[in-house]
N, CA, C and O atoms as a GROMACS GRO file, in nm:
protein
  588
    1MET      N    1  -3.546   6.436   4.357
    1MET     CA    2  -3.616   6.314   4.324
    1MET      C    3  -3.758   6.315   4.380
    1MET      O    4  -3.851   6.268   4.314
    2VAL      N    5  -3.775   6.367   4.498
    2VAL     CA    6  -3.908   6.371   4.559
    2VAL      C    7  -3.990   6.485   4.501
    2VAL      O    8  -4.113   6.478   4.499
    3GLY      N    9  -3.924   6.588   4.452
    3GLY     CA   10  -3.995   6.704   4.400
    3GLY      C   11  -4.075   6.676   4.276
    3GLY      O   12  -4.179   6.738   4.254
    4ILE      N   13  -4.029   6.584   4.192
    4ILE     CA   14  -4.100   6.554   4.067
    4ILE      C   15  -4.237   6.493   4.094
    4ILE      O   16  -4.337   6.546   4.045
    5PRO      N   17  -4.246   6.383   4.172
    5PRO     CA   18  -4.381   6.331   4.201
    5PRO      C   19  -4.466   6.431   4.280
    5PRO      O   20  -4.588   6.436   4.261
    6ALA      N   21  -4.403   6.509   4.367
    6ALA     CA   22  -4.479   6.606   4.446
    6ALA      C   23  -4.539   6.714   4.356
    6ALA      O   24  -4.642   6.772   4.390
    7GLY      N   25  -4.475   6.742   4.243
    7GLY     CA   26  -4.529   6.839   4.150
    7GLY      C   27  -4.640   6.783   4.062
    7GLY      O   28  -4.717   6.859   4.004
    8ILE      N   29  -4.647   6.650   4.052
    8ILE     CA   30  -4.746   6.587   3.966
    8ILE      C   31  -4.874   6.553   4.042
    8ILE      O   32  -4.984   6.580   3.995
    9TRP      N   33  -4.858   6.495   4.162
    9TRP     CA   34  -4.974   6.449   4.239
    9TRP      C   35  -4.998   6.538   4.360
    9TRP      O   36  -4.908   6.608   4.407
   10ASP      N   37  -5.119   6.532   4.408
   10ASP     CA   38  -5.151   6.607   4.529
   10ASP      C   39  -5.123   6.521   4.653
   10ASP      O   40  -5.089   6.403   4.642
   11ILE      N   41  -5.136   6.581   4.769
   11ILE     CA   42  -5.103   6.512   4.895
   11ILE      C   43  -5.198   6.395   4.922
   11ILE      O   44  -5.158   6.298   4.986
   12ASP      N   45  -5.322   6.403   4.874
   12ASP     CA   46  -5.418   6.294   4.894
   12ASP      C   47  -5.372   6.166   4.826
   12ASP      O   48  -5.390   6.057   4.879
   13THR      N   49  -5.313   6.181   4.708
   13THR     CA   50  -5.262   6.064   4.636
   13THR      C   51  -5.153   5.995   4.716
   13THR      O   52  -5.153   5.872   4.729
   14PHE      N   53  -5.060   6.074   4.771
   14PHE     CA   54  -4.954   6.016   4.852
   14PHE      C   55  -5.009   5.952   4.979
   14PHE      O   56  -4.961   5.847   5.022
   15ALA      N   57  -5.108   6.015   5.038
   15ALA     CA   58  -5.168   5.960   5.160
   15ALA      C   59  -5.235   5.826   5.130
   15ALA      O   60  -5.221   5.731   5.208
   16GLU      N   61  -5.306   5.817   5.019
   16GLU     CA   62  -5.372   5.691   4.983
   16GLU      C   63  -5.270   5.582   4.954
   16GLU      O   64  -5.288   5.467   4.996
   17LEU      N   65  -5.162   5.616   4.883
   17LEU     CA   66  -5.058   5.517   4.856
   17LEU      C   67  -4.989   5.473   4.985
   17LEU      O   68  -4.957   5.355   5.001
   18SER      N   69  -4.966   5.564   5.076
   18SER     CA   70  -4.907   5.529   5.205
   18SER      C   71  -5.001   5.438   5.284
   18SER      O   72  -4.957   5.341   5.345
   19ASN      N   73  -5.130   5.470   5.281
   19ASN     CA   74  -5.228   5.388   5.353
   19ASN      C   75  -5.233   5.246   5.300
   19ASN      O   76  -5.228   5.151   5.378
   20ILE      N   77  -5.244   5.231   5.169
   20ILE     CA   78  -5.257   5.097   5.114
   20ILE      C   79  -5.128   5.017   5.134
   20ILE      O   80  -5.133   4.896   5.158
   21GLY      N   81  -5.014   5.082   5.125
   21GLY     CA   82  -4.887   5.013   5.148
   21GLY      C   83  -4.871   4.967   5.291
   21GLY      O   84  -4.827   4.855   5.316
   22THR      N   85  -4.907   5.053   5.385
   22THR     CA   86  -4.896   5.018   5.527
   22THR      C   87  -4.994   4.908   5.564
   22THR      O   88  -4.958   4.814   5.635
   23LEU      N   89  -5.116   4.918   5.516
   23LEU     CA   90  -5.216   4.815   5.545
   23LEU      C   91  -5.175   4.680   5.485
   23LEU      O   92  -5.195   4.576   5.548
   24PHE      N   93  -5.118   4.682   5.365
   24PHE     CA   94  -5.071   4.559   5.302
   24PHE      C   95  -4.959   4.498   5.386
   24PHE      O   96  -4.953   4.376   5.403
   25ALA      N   97  -4.870   4.581   5.438
   25ALA     CA   98  -4.762   4.531   5.523
   25ALA      C   99  -4.818   4.468   5.650
   25ALA      O  100  -4.769   4.364   5.694
   26PHE      N  101  -4.920   4.528   5.709
   26PHE     CA  102  -4.984   4.471   5.828
   26PHE      C  103  -5.046   4.335   5.797
   26PHE      O  104  -5.039   4.242   5.878
   27VAL      N  105  -5.107   4.323   5.679
   27VAL     CA  106  -5.166   4.194   5.639
   27VAL      C  107  -5.055   4.088   5.630
   27VAL      O  108  -5.072   3.976   5.678
   28LEU      N  109  -4.942   4.123   5.568
   28LEU     CA  110  -4.832   4.028   5.557
   28LEU      C  111  -4.776   3.989   5.693
   28LEU      O  112  -4.743   3.873   5.715
   29VAL      N  113  -4.763   4.085   5.783
   29VAL     CA  114  -4.714   4.054   5.918
   29VAL      C  115  -4.810   3.962   5.991
   29VAL      O  116  -4.768   3.867   6.056
   30SER      N  117  -4.939   3.988   5.980
   30SER     CA  118  -5.038   3.902   6.045
   30SER      C  119  -5.034   3.760   5.990
   30SER      O  120  -5.043   3.662   6.065
   31LEU      N  121  -5.020   3.749   5.857
   31LEU     CA  122  -5.006   3.616   5.798
   31LEU      C  123  -4.877   3.549   5.846
   31LEU      O  124  -4.875   3.429   5.871
   32GLY      N  125  -4.771   3.627   5.858
   32GLY     CA  126  -4.644   3.572   5.907
   32GLY      C  127  -4.654   3.520   6.049
   32GLY      O  128  -4.593   3.417   6.081
   33VAL      N  129  -4.730   3.588   6.134
   33VAL     CA  130  -4.749   3.542   6.272
   33VAL      C  131  -4.818   3.405   6.272
   33VAL      O  132  -4.778   3.315   6.346
   34ILE      N  133  -4.919   3.391   6.190
   34ILE     CA  134  -4.991   3.263   6.184
   34ILE      C  135  -4.901   3.153   6.132
   34ILE      O  136  -4.894   3.044   6.189
   35VAL      N  137  -4.831   3.180   6.022
   35VAL     CA  138  -4.746   3.078   5.959
   35VAL      C  139  -4.631   3.038   6.051
   35VAL      O  140  -4.606   2.919   6.070
   36LEU      N  141  -4.563   3.135   6.109
   36LEU     CA  142  -4.449   3.102   6.196
   36LEU      C  143  -4.492   3.030   6.323
   36LEU      O  144  -4.421   2.942   6.371
   37ARG      N  145  -4.606   3.065   6.376
   37ARG     CA  146  -4.654   2.995   6.496
   37ARG      C  147  -4.684   2.849   6.464
   37ARG      O  148  -4.667   2.761   6.549
   38LYS      N  149  -4.728   2.823   6.341
   38LYS     CA  150  -4.761   2.687   6.300
   38LYS      C  151  -4.636   2.608   6.260
   38LYS      O  152  -4.618   2.493   6.301
   39LYS      N  153  -4.549   2.673   6.180
   39LYS     CA  154  -4.432   2.602   6.124
   39LYS      C  155  -4.317   2.591   6.224
   39LYS      O  156  -4.245   2.491   6.224
   40GLN      N  157  -4.298   2.692   6.311
   40GLN     CA  158  -4.187   2.691   6.405
   40GLN      C  159  -4.236   2.724   6.547
   40GLN      O  160  -4.205   2.831   6.600
   41PRO      N  161  -4.313   2.634   6.607
   41PRO     CA  162  -4.368   2.664   6.740
   41PRO      C  163  -4.261   2.670   6.849
   41PRO      O  164  -4.281   2.734   6.952
   42GLU      N  165  -4.147   2.603   6.828
   42GLU     CA  166  -4.042   2.600   6.930
   42GLU      C  167  -3.950   2.721   6.925
   42GLU      O  168  -3.865   2.738   7.013
   43ARG      N  169  -3.964   2.804   6.825
   43ARG     CA  170  -3.877   2.922   6.808
   43ARG      C  171  -3.891   3.017   6.928
   43ARG      O  172  -4.002   3.050   6.967
   44PRO      N  173  -3.777   3.061   6.985
   44PRO     CA  174  -3.786   3.154   7.100
   44PRO      C  175  -3.838   3.291   7.054
   44PRO      O  176  -3.794   3.346   6.954
   45ARG      N  177  -3.933   3.344   7.132
   45ARG     CA  178  -3.993   3.473   7.100
   45ARG      C  179  -3.993   3.560   7.225
   45ARG      O  180  -4.022   3.513   7.335
   46SER      N  181  -3.961   3.687   7.206
   46SER     CA  182  -3.965   3.778   7.321
   46SER      C  183  -4.109   3.820   7.352
   46SER      O  184  -4.140   3.859   7.464
   47PHE      N  185  -4.196   3.810   7.251
   47PHE     CA  186  -4.337   3.842   7.271
   47PHE      C  187  -4.421   3.743   7.191
   47PHE      O  188  -4.392   3.716   7.074
   48ARG      N  189  -4.524   3.690   7.253
   48ARG     CA  190  -4.613   3.597   7.185
   48ARG      C  191  -4.752   3.662   7.175
   48ARG      O  192  -4.809   3.704   7.275
   49VAL      N  193  -4.803   3.668   7.053
   49VAL     CA  194  -4.936   3.723   7.031
   49VAL      C  195  -5.039   3.628   7.093
   49VAL      O  196  -5.038   3.509   7.064
   50PRO      N  197  -5.127   3.681   7.178
   50PRO     CA  198  -5.228   3.594   7.237
   50PRO      C  199  -5.339   3.558   7.136
   50PRO      O  200  -5.361   3.630   7.038
   51PHE      N  201  -5.404   3.450   7.162
   51PHE     CA  202  -5.520   3.405   7.084
   51PHE      C  203  -5.490   3.389   6.936
   51PHE      O  204  -5.569   3.431   6.851
   52VAL      N  205  -5.375   3.329   6.905
   52VAL     CA  206  -5.343   3.299   6.764
   52VAL      C  207  -5.424   3.178   6.725
   52VAL      O  208  -5.424   3.082   6.801
   53PRO      N  209  -5.490   3.174   6.614
   53PRO     CA  210  -5.489   3.267   6.501
   53PRO      C  211  -5.602   3.369   6.502
   53PRO      O  212  -5.623   3.438   6.402
   54LEU      N  213  -5.676   3.382   6.612
   54LEU     CA  214  -5.791   3.474   6.615
   54LEU      C  215  -5.750   3.620   6.593
   54LEU      O  216  -5.804   3.686   6.505
   55PHE      N  217  -5.655   3.671   6.672
   55PHE     CA  218  -5.616   3.811   6.658
   55PHE      C  219  -5.555   3.843   6.522
   55PHE      O  220  -5.590   3.945   6.462
   56PRO      N  221  -5.464   3.758   6.471
   56PRO     CA  222  -5.413   3.789   6.337
   56PRO      C  223  -5.522   3.786   6.228
   56PRO      O  224  -5.517   3.866   6.135
   57ILE      N  225  -5.618   3.697   6.240
   57ILE     CA  226  -5.726   3.692   6.141
   57ILE      C  227  -5.812   3.818   6.150
   57ILE      O  228  -5.853   3.875   6.049
   58ILE      N  229  -5.840   3.862   6.274
   58ILE     CA  230  -5.916   3.987   6.291
   58ILE      C  231  -5.837   4.104   6.230
   58ILE      O  232  -5.895   4.191   6.165
   59SER      N  233  -5.707   4.104   6.252
   59SER     CA  234  -5.621   4.209   6.195
   59SER      C  235  -5.626   4.208   6.042
   59SER      O  236  -5.638   4.313   5.980
   60ILE      N  237  -5.619   4.091   5.983
   60ILE     CA  238  -5.624   4.078   5.838
   60ILE      C  239  -5.758   4.130   5.785
   60ILE      O  240  -5.762   4.206   5.688
   61VAL      N  241  -5.866   4.088   5.848
   61VAL     CA  242  -6.000   4.130   5.803
   61VAL      C  243  -6.016   4.282   5.813
   61VAL      O  244  -6.068   4.345   5.721
   62CYS      N  245  -5.970   4.340   5.924
   62CYS     CA  246  -5.982   4.486   5.940
   62CYS      C  247  -5.897   4.562   5.837
   62CYS      O  248  -5.942   4.661   5.780
   63CYS      N  249  -5.776   4.514   5.816
   63CYS     CA  250  -5.689   4.582   5.718
   63CYS      C  251  -5.745   4.572   5.577
   63CYS      O  252  -5.745   4.670   5.502
   64VAL      N  253  -5.793   4.454   5.540
   64VAL     CA  254  -5.851   4.438   5.406
   64VAL      C  255  -5.976   4.523   5.392
   64VAL      O  256  -6.000   4.581   5.286
   65ALA      N  257  -6.057   4.531   5.497
   65ALA     CA  258  -6.177   4.616   5.491
   65ALA      C  259  -6.139   4.763   5.470
   65ALA      O  260  -6.202   4.833   5.391
   66LEU      N  261  -6.036   4.809   5.539
   66LEU     CA  262  -5.991   4.946   5.518
   66LEU      C  263  -5.934   4.966   5.378
   66LEU      O  264  -5.954   5.071   5.317
   67MET      N  265  -5.864   4.866   5.328
   67MET     CA  266  -5.807   4.875   5.193
   67MET      C  267  -5.918   4.881   5.088
   67MET      O  268  -5.904   4.950   4.987
   68MET      N  269  -6.028   4.810   5.112
   68MET     CA  270  -6.138   4.810   5.016
   68MET      C  271  -6.204   4.948   5.006
   68MET      O  272  -6.268   4.977   4.905
   69GLY      N  273  -6.189   5.030   5.106
   69GLY     CA  274  -6.247   5.164   5.103
   69GLY      C  275  -6.167   5.264   5.019
   69GLY      O  276  -6.211   5.376   4.996
   70LEU      N  277  -6.048   5.222   4.974
   70LEU     CA  278  -5.965   5.311   4.893
   70LEU      C  279  -6.008   5.307   4.746
   70LEU      O  280  -6.060   5.204   4.701
   71PRO      N  281  -5.989   5.415   4.672
   71PRO     CA  282  -6.033   5.420   4.532
   71PRO      C  283  -5.958   5.320   4.443
   71PRO      O  284  -5.848   5.276   4.476
   72LEU      N  285  -6.019   5.285   4.332
   72LEU     CA  286  -5.961   5.190   4.238
   72LEU      C  287  -5.826   5.238   4.185
   72LEU      O  288  -5.734   5.158   4.168
   73VAL      N  289  -5.815   5.367   4.159
   73VAL     CA  290  -5.689   5.419   4.105
   73VAL      C  291  -5.575   5.396   4.204
   73VAL      O  292  -5.460   5.377   4.162
   74THR      N  293  -5.603   5.398   4.333
   74THR     CA  294  -5.500   5.370   4.433
   74THR      C  295  -5.455   5.226   4.424
   74THR      O  296  -5.336   5.196   4.437
   75TRP      N  297  -5.549   5.136   4.403
   75TRP     CA  298  -5.515   4.993   4.387
   75TRP      C  299  -5.428   4.973   4.263
   75TRP      O  300  -5.332   4.897   4.267
   76ILE      N  301  -5.462   5.040   4.155
   76ILE     CA  302  -5.383   5.028   4.031
   76ILE      C  303  -5.242   5.080   4.055
   76ILE      O  304  -5.144   5.014   4.019
   77ARG      N  305  -5.231   5.197   4.115
   77ARG     CA  306  -5.098   5.253   4.144
   77ARG      C  307  -5.019   5.161   4.237
   77ARG      O  308  -4.899   5.141   4.219
   78PHE      N  309  -5.088   5.106   4.336
   78PHE     CA  310  -5.022   5.015   4.430
   78PHE      C  311  -4.964   4.894   4.358
   78PHE      O  312  -4.849   4.857   4.382
   79PHE      N  313  -5.042   4.831   4.271
   79PHE     CA  314  -4.993   4.712   4.200
   79PHE      C  315  -4.882   4.748   4.100
   79PHE      O  316  -4.790   4.669   4.080
   80VAL      N  317  -4.892   4.865   4.038
   80VAL     CA  318  -4.784   4.907   3.948
   80VAL      C  319  -4.654   4.921   4.027
   80VAL      O  320  -4.550   4.870   3.984
   81TRP      N  321  -4.659   4.989   4.141
   81TRP     CA  322  -4.539   5.006   4.223
   81TRP      C  323  -4.493   4.873   4.282
   81TRP      O  324  -4.373   4.851   4.295
   82LEU      N  325  -4.587   4.786   4.317
   82LEU     CA  326  -4.550   4.655   4.371
   82LEU      C  327  -4.474   4.572   4.268
   82LEU      O  328  -4.371   4.513   4.300
   83VAL      N  329  -4.524   4.567   4.145
   83VAL     CA  330  -4.457   4.492   4.039
   83VAL      C  331  -4.320   4.553   4.009
   83VAL      O  332  -4.221   4.481   3.994
   84TYR      N  333  -4.315   4.684   4.001
   84TYR     CA  334  -4.188   4.752   3.975
   84TYR      C  335  -4.088   4.724   4.088
   84TYR      O  336  -3.971   4.694   4.062
   85GLY      N  337  -4.133   4.735   4.212
   85GLY     CA  338  -4.045   4.709   4.326
   85GLY      C  339  -3.995   4.566   4.330
   85GLY      O  340  -3.878   4.541   4.360
   86LEU      N  341  -4.083   4.471   4.300
   86LEU     CA  342  -4.041   4.330   4.297
   86LEU      C  343  -3.940   4.306   4.185
   86LEU      O  344  -3.846   4.228   4.203
   87ALA      N  345  -3.960   4.371   4.072
   87ALA     CA  346  -3.866   4.355   3.961
   87ALA      C  347  -3.727   4.408   4.000
   87ALA      O  348  -3.626   4.344   3.973
   88VAL      N  349  -3.724   4.524   4.063
   88VAL     CA  350  -3.596   4.580   4.108
   88VAL      C  351  -3.534   4.489   4.214
   88VAL      O  352  -3.413   4.463   4.211
   89TYR      N  353  -3.615   4.440   4.306
   89TYR     CA  354  -3.566   4.352   4.413
   89TYR      C  355  -3.503   4.225   4.355
   89TYR      O  356  -3.392   4.188   4.393
   90PHE      N  357  -3.574   4.158   4.264
   90PHE     CA  358  -3.521   4.034   4.207
   90PHE      C  359  -3.403   4.060   4.115
   90PHE      O  360  -3.311   3.978   4.109
   91ASP      N  361  -3.404   4.171   4.044
   91ASP     CA  362  -3.290   4.206   3.960
   91ASP      C  363  -3.166   4.225   4.046
   91ASP      O  364  -3.059   4.175   4.011
   92PHE      N  365  -3.180   4.295   4.156
   92PHE     CA  366  -3.068   4.316   4.247
   92PHE      C  367  -3.019   4.183   4.304
   92PHE      O  368  -2.899   4.159   4.314
   93GLY      N  369  -3.113   4.096   4.342
   93GLY     CA  370  -3.076   3.965   4.396
   93GLY      C  371  -3.000   3.881   4.296
   93GLY      O  372  -2.899   3.820   4.329
   94TRP      N  373  -3.049   3.879   4.172
   94TRP     CA  374  -2.980   3.801   4.069
   94TRP      C  375  -2.842   3.859   4.042
   94TRP      O  376  -2.746   3.786   4.019
   95GLU      N  377  -2.832   3.992   4.045
   95GLU     CA  378  -2.704   4.057   4.021
   95GLU      C  379  -2.605   4.023   4.132
   95GLU      O  380  -2.488   3.995   4.106
   96MET      N  381  -2.652   4.025   4.258
   96MET     CA  382  -2.564   3.996   4.371
   96MET      C  383  -2.523   3.849   4.374
   96MET      O  384  -2.415   3.816   4.422
   97LEU      N  385  -2.607   3.761   4.322
   97LEU     CA  386  -2.573   3.619   4.316
   97LEU      C  387  -2.477   3.590   4.202
   97LEU      O  388  -2.414   3.484   4.198
   98GLY      N  389  -2.465   3.684   4.109
   98GLY     CA  390  -2.374   3.667   3.996
   98GLY      C  391  -2.428   3.574   3.889
   98GLY      O  392  -2.350   3.514   3.814
   99LEU      N  393  -2.560   3.563   3.880
   99LEU     CA  394  -2.619   3.478   3.778
   99LEU      C  395  -2.620   3.552   3.645
   99LEU      O  396  -2.657   3.669   3.639
  100ASN      N  397  -2.582   3.485   3.539
  100ASN     CA  398  -2.582   3.546   3.406
  100ASN      C  399  -2.712   3.517   3.334
  100ASN      O  400  -2.714   3.443   3.236
  101ILE      N  401  -2.819   3.576   3.383
  101ILE     CA  402  -2.948   3.559   3.318
  101ILE      C  403  -3.010   3.697   3.301
  101ILE      O  404  -2.980   3.788   3.378
  102GLY      N  405  -3.093   3.713   3.202
  102GLY     CA  406  -3.162   3.840   3.182
  102GLY      C  407  -3.276   3.851   3.279
  102GLY      O  408  -3.377   3.782   3.263
  103ALA      N  409  -3.264   3.933   3.379
  103ALA     CA  410  -3.364   3.945   3.484
  103ALA      C  411  -3.478   4.036   3.441
  103ALA      O  412  -3.458   4.128   3.361
  104LEU      N  413  -3.596   4.010   3.495
  104LEU     CA  414  -3.712   4.094   3.464
  104LEU      C  415  -3.687   4.237   3.505
  104LEU      O  416  -3.724   4.330   3.433
  105GLY      N  417  -3.624   4.256   3.621
  105GLY     CA  418  -3.593   4.393   3.665
  105GLY      C  419  -3.502   4.463   3.567
  105GLY      O  420  -3.515   4.583   3.545
  106GLY      N  421  -3.408   4.388   3.509
  106GLY     CA  422  -3.321   4.446   3.408
  106GLY      C  423  -3.399   4.489   3.286
  106GLY      O  424  -3.368   4.591   3.224
  107PHE      N  425  -3.502   4.411   3.252
  107PHE     CA  426  -3.589   4.448   3.140
  107PHE      C  427  -3.657   4.581   3.170
  107PHE      O  428  -3.658   4.673   3.087
  108LEU      N  429  -3.716   4.590   3.290
  108LEU     CA  430  -3.794   4.709   3.324
  108LEU      C  431  -3.706   4.831   3.342
  108LEU      O  432  -3.747   4.943   3.311
  109LEU      N  433  -3.585   4.811   3.392
  109LEU     CA  434  -3.498   4.924   3.417
  109LEU      C  435  -3.413   4.960   3.296
  109LEU      O  436  -3.348   5.064   3.295
  110GLY      N  437  -3.413   4.874   3.194
  110GLY     CA  438  -3.334   4.900   3.076
  110GLY      C  439  -3.185   4.876   3.098
  110GLY      O  440  -3.102   4.928   3.024
  111ARG      N  441  -3.152   4.797   3.201
  111ARG     CA  442  -3.013   4.769   3.230
  111ARG      C  443  -2.970   4.646   3.153
  111ARG      O  444  -3.053   4.569   3.105
  112ALA      N  445  -2.840   4.627   3.143
  112ALA     CA  446  -2.786   4.515   3.066
  112ALA      C  447  -2.834   4.384   3.123
  112ALA      O  448  -2.878   4.297   3.048
  113GLY      N  449  -2.828   4.367   3.255
  113GLY     CA  450  -2.882   4.251   3.325
  113GLY      C  451  -2.868   4.121   3.252
  113GLY      O  452  -2.970   4.067   3.209
  114GLY      N  453  -2.755   4.070   3.237
  114GLY     CA  454  -2.735   3.943   3.169
  114GLY      C  455  -2.589   3.923   3.142
  114GLY      O  456  -2.504   3.961   3.222
  115ASP      N  457  -2.559   3.865   3.031
  115ASP     CA  458  -2.421   3.835   2.996
  115ASP      C  459  -2.346   3.966   2.973
  115ASP      O  460  -2.383   4.043   2.884
  116PRO      N  461  -2.240   3.993   3.053
  116PRO     CA  462  -2.170   4.120   3.040
  116PRO      C  463  -2.099   4.137   2.906
  116PRO      O  464  -2.062   4.249   2.870
  117ARG      N  465  -2.080   4.030   2.832
  117ARG     CA  466  -2.014   4.041   2.701
  117ARG      C  467  -2.111   4.090   2.593
  117ARG      O  468  -2.070   4.111   2.479
  118GLY      N  469  -2.237   4.108   2.627
  118GLY     CA  470  -2.333   4.159   2.531
  118GLY      C  471  -2.391   4.051   2.441
  118GLY      O  472  -2.447   4.082   2.336
  119THR      N  473  -2.380   3.924   2.481
  119THR     CA  474  -2.433   3.816   2.399
  119THR      C  475  -2.566   3.766   2.452
  119THR      O  476  -2.607   3.653   2.422
  120ASN      N  477  -2.632   3.847   2.530
  120ASN     CA  478  -2.761   3.809   2.585
  120ASN      C  479  -2.862   3.793   2.471
  120ASN      O  480  -2.891   3.890   2.401
  121PRO      N  481  -2.916   3.672   2.451
  121PRO     CA  482  -3.009   3.653   2.340
  121PRO      C  483  -3.141   3.727   2.358
  121PRO      O  484  -3.219   3.740   2.263
  122PHE      N  485  -3.168   3.775   2.481
  122PHE     CA  486  -3.293   3.844   2.508
  122PHE      C  487  -3.276   3.996   2.505
  122PHE      O  488  -3.368   4.067   2.546
  123ARG      N  489  -3.162   4.046   2.458
  123ARG     CA  490  -3.134   4.189   2.461
  123ARG      C  491  -3.241   4.268   2.386
  123ARG      O  492  -3.288   4.370   2.436
  124HIS      N  493  -3.279   4.224   2.266
  124HIS     CA  494  -3.379   4.298   2.189
  124HIS      C  495  -3.515   4.293   2.256
  124HIS      O  496  -3.592   4.389   2.249
  125VAL      N  497  -3.547   4.182   2.323
  125VAL     CA  498  -3.674   4.172   2.396
  125VAL      C  499  -3.671   4.267   2.515
  125VAL      O  500  -3.769   4.336   2.541
  126ARG      N  501  -3.558   4.270   2.587
  126ARG     CA  502  -3.544   4.358   2.702
  126ARG      C  503  -3.566   4.504   2.661
  126ARG      O  504  -3.641   4.576   2.727
  127ASP      N  505  -3.502   4.546   2.554
  127ASP     CA  506  -3.515   4.684   2.510
  127ASP      C  507  -3.658   4.717   2.472
  127ASP      O  508  -3.709   4.824   2.505
  128ASP      N  509  -3.725   4.625   2.402
  128ASP     CA  510  -3.863   4.646   2.362
  128ASP      C  511  -3.953   4.656   2.485
  128ASP      O  512  -4.038   4.745   2.493
  129VAL      N  513  -3.936   4.565   2.581
  129VAL     CA  514  -4.018   4.567   2.702
  129VAL      C  515  -3.992   4.695   2.781
  129VAL      O  516  -4.086   4.755   2.834
  130TYR      N  517  -3.867   4.736   2.790
  130TYR     CA  518  -3.833   4.858   2.863
  130TYR      C  519  -3.908   4.978   2.805
  130TYR      O  520  -3.972   5.052   2.880
  131TRP      N  521  -3.903   4.996   2.674
  131TRP     CA  522  -3.967   5.114   2.615
  131TRP      C  523  -4.118   5.106   2.622
  131TRP      O  524  -4.185   5.208   2.636
  132ARG      N  525  -4.173   4.985   2.611
  132ARG     CA  526  -4.319   4.972   2.626
  132ARG      C  527  -4.362   5.006   2.767
  132ARG      O  528  -4.462   5.075   2.787
  133CYS      N  529  -4.287   4.958   2.866
  133CYS     CA  530  -4.320   4.988   3.006
  133CYS      C  531  -4.305   5.137   3.034
  133CYS      O  532  -4.386   5.196   3.105
  134ARG      N  533  -4.202   5.196   2.980
  134ARG     CA  534  -4.180   5.338   3.002
  134ARG      C  535  -4.293   5.421   2.941
  134ARG      O  536  -4.342   5.515   3.004
  135ARG      N  537  -4.335   5.385   2.819
  135ARG     CA  538  -4.444   5.458   2.754
  135ARG      C  539  -4.575   5.437   2.832
  135ARG      O  540  -4.650   5.532   2.854
  136ALA      N  541  -4.602   5.313   2.874
  136ALA     CA  542  -4.725   5.285   2.949
  136ALA      C  543  -4.725   5.358   3.082
  136ALA      O  544  -4.829   5.410   3.124
  137THR      N  545  -4.611   5.363   3.150
  137THR     CA  546  -4.603   5.434   3.277
  137THR      C  547  -4.626   5.583   3.258
  137THR      O  548  -4.697   5.646   3.336
  138THR      N  549  -4.568   5.640   3.154
  138THR     CA  550  -4.587   5.783   3.127
  138THR      C  551  -4.733   5.813   3.097
  138THR      O  552  -4.788   5.911   3.147
  139GLU      N  553  -4.796   5.729   3.015
  139GLU     CA  554  -4.938   5.749   2.985
  139GLU      C  555  -5.024   5.736   3.110
  139GLU      O  556  -5.119   5.812   3.129
  140PHE      N  557  -4.990   5.639   3.195
  140PHE     CA  558  -5.064   5.618   3.319
  140PHE      C  559  -5.054   5.740   3.409
  140PHE      O  560  -5.154   5.788   3.463
  141VAL      N  561  -4.931   5.790   3.426
  141VAL     CA  562  -4.909   5.906   3.512
  141VAL      C  563  -4.985   6.027   3.458
  141VAL      O  564  -5.049   6.099   3.534
  142LEU      N  565  -4.979   6.049   3.328
  142LEU     CA  566  -5.048   6.163   3.269
  142LEU      C  567  -5.200   6.151   3.282
  142LEU      O  568  -5.268   6.249   3.308
  143ARG      N  569  -5.250   6.030   3.264
  143ARG     CA  570  -5.395   6.011   3.269
  143ARG      C  571  -5.451   6.029   3.410
  143ARG      O  572  -5.555   6.093   3.428
  144PHE      N  573  -5.382   5.972   3.510
  144PHE     CA  574  -5.438   5.973   3.644
  144PHE      C  575  -5.386   6.087   3.733
  144PHE      O  576  -5.429   6.099   3.848
  145SER      N  577  -5.297   6.167   3.682
  145SER     CA  578  -5.247   6.278   3.764
  145SER      C  579  -5.328   6.405   3.743
  145SER      O  580  -5.316   6.500   3.821
  146ARG      N  581  -5.408   6.407   3.640
  146ARG     CA  582  -5.489   6.527   3.615
  146ARG      C  583  -5.616   6.521   3.699
  146ARG      O  584  -5.678   6.416   3.712
  147PRO      N  585  -5.655   6.636   3.756
  147PRO     CA  586  -5.776   6.636   3.840
  147PRO      C  587  -5.902   6.618   3.759
  147PRO      O  588  -6.012   6.617   3.815
   0.00000   0.00000   0.00000
């Protein structure tokens, strides 16, 4: 599974995707520190960040500045993977809750994702969206993987 992307992209591409993903996670954590300190000040904490919200804001600004230095193609790849990951995440959540609705993740993954009896009224839409996404992803990979 790892060998296929490794054969398509070079190590710099993976490094840039790792950088943008890690920096984005740091931004979310910094925002979480600010929000939780405001919304739940009485919550017991083993460690308290000093000078809130100053340090988290400095962290956010530094991470965003570093992210801005990454190429546009990295941002595009990041958002493609982010949307795909969120679709899989929500599809799994809906599946685990046992809701009989056609989930977006099911559309993207081409899974049944809906009424198990096959009476999902969105089945034809799901199949169409799946193949369009698959074709667009393939074109994207081919276009941006060439040096």
